[in-house]
N, C-alpha and C positions, 0 to 999 in steps of 0.2 A: 691461674687466678686465686688469690687468697681470700679467706673468710674468717671471721671471729669466732665460728662455732667451736667450742672447746669441748672436753669430755663431759659426758653427762650419763646419770644413772637412768635406766630404762625401768618401767614397770609393765610396758606392753608393747607388742609388735603387731602391726595390722598389715596383711598382705593381701592383695587384690591381683586377680588375673582373669583371663577369659581364653580365647582360643590359644592353645599351646601351654596352658598353664599347669595341666597335671605334669608334663614332662618336666617344666621349669622347677615345679615344687618337689618332684622326685630329686632333683640335683640339690635344692637349697635346703630341705628338711634335714637330711643327713649332717649338715654343717652346723646345726643348732648345738651348742654345749650341753652335755648331760647336767641335769640339776638346774638348768637356767632360771635365774631368779626374775623371770618375767614371763607373762602369759602371750601366748601367740594366737592371734585371730586370723582365720583364713576365709576369704570367700572367692570361689571360683564359680563363673557361671557354668550351670549345669541345666539339662532339661528340667522344666517345671513338672513335668508329667511322669517321672521316673524318680525312684529312690536314689539318693546320693550313695556311692560306695566310696567316697573319698576317704573317710576315716580308715577304712580296711584297706585301702591301697596304700596310705601313707604311713600307717603304724609299723609295718615292718622295716622302714628304713630310717626311722625317726627315734632318737634316744629318749624322747620325751612321751608321754601317754598322749595318745590321738584320740579325741573324742568327738562325735557329732553333738552340737549344740541342742541343749533342752531347755526350754523356757523356764526362767527362774534359777538356774543352777548357779551355785557359788563359782566366782572366778578366782581361783588361787594356783599359783604356780608351784611346781613345773608343769605346763601342760599346752597342747596344742589344741585349739578348738576350731572345728570346720562348720561352715553353715549348712544345714540340711537344704534339700531342693525345696523350691516353692515358698520359702520364708525369708524375709529380711532378718539378718543377724545385727543385733544392736548390744552396747554395752550400757548397762545401767548402773546407778549408784549402788555401793555396795563393796566392790562391783559385783554385779550379777549379770547374766545373759538375759537379754530379752528377744522373743522372736515376734514378728509382725507379718500380718498378710495385707498391709498397705499395697497400694497400687505398684506395679513394676516402676523402676527408675531405669531409664535407657532401654526399655523393652526386657529389664532384667529383675528378677527376684529369686536369690538374694542380689542385692546391690552393693557394690563396693562402695560407692558414696554414702549409703545408710551407715554402713558400720564405720567408715573412717570418720565421719561427723560425730557419731555418737561417742566414739573412742577418744576423739579429741576434746570432746567436752568433760570426760571423766579423768583422762590421764594428762592432759594438757602438755608440758614440756617433757615429761617423762614418756613420751610415745614416739615410736619410729613407724612410719608408713613407707611401705614398699609398693611399688606399681610394676606390674610385669606385663607380658604379651597380652594382646587383646584387639579385637576388630571395633570396638566402639569407645564412646567417650568416657563411659562409667569410670569413676575415680579420680577424674581430674578435680572436680569440685571437692571431693573428699580430702584429696591431697592438699588442697589449697587451705582447707579447715584445719588440718594437722599443722601447716605452716603457721597460719595464724595463731594457733594457740601455743606455739613455741615448739612445737615437736620437730624431730628430723625427718628428712625426706629422702628416699632413695627411689630412682627410676631405672629400669632396665634400659640400656642403650638400644635406641630403636633400630639401630641397623644388625642388632644382634638377635632381635625378637622374630619369633616366628608370623606375630601379627603386629605391625608396627603403629597401628592407629592409636591404641591406648596409651603407650607411653608418649607418643608425639603429643597427644592431647595433654596429659598430665605435664609435659614440659612446657605446653602454651600456657598452661595455669600457674606454675611454680618454678620459680629459679632452684631446682632441686639441689641439695648440698652434694649429691653424689649420683652420677649418671654412670653405671656399671654394666658390664656383661653378667651373665649368669655366675661364671666363675668368680668375678669380681665381688659379686653380691654374697656368694658362699664364703669367700675368704672375710668379709666384713662380719658375718654371723659368726665365724669360728672366733673371731677377734673379741668378741664380746665377753668370752669367758663365763663361767657360771654365774658371776657377778652380775651380768648383763649391762656392763658399763661400755657404752659407745666411746670408741677413741676420739680424741681431738682431730678435726680436720684442717690440714695445713693447706693442701691444694686439691683444687677440685678436678677429679681426672677424667674430664669429658672426652679428652682425645686419645686415651690410651685403651688398651685392650682390656683393662681391669678398672 
């Protein structure tokens, strides 16, 4: 199936995951090119009553600096920003990080929807949204917001996910441009190059291994 999606410059990438997400990100983050000219924001559902150790887990495998979000911190590439436990992570004008203790969304704080919707407002068509493995519907509405803003959408192939509910829900909400295995998403991230330019899409590889 063909699409008119051409090459585009990216200013930001948002990634959301739940169950199985740490293992998935340990495969994806090493694929980010050094000096990437885009900021990467990550939300993984973690227990709200425990400190998040995600920055410490991901930093050794990533060529980019990995930091836990701090309220009002400036956003400047290259960097990977991970949500702390028990706070929603948002992107505000500037761009800057905003943290919120608003009610959980889909029983989750941080929420993928909250991150994706705020990032779509700021970055519009220069945003790439990626939904990975997970057991609930968080992220479906957020990816739809990315799509409406003109951003690009990638969803992990449900049959390759540790938990299929999240990618399946995202695909119900959005006709994603790319539906890929983790290996396929990693290859896509490598293809961005340091310039963070998303390649043109000729064929939607929903029925292939990558």
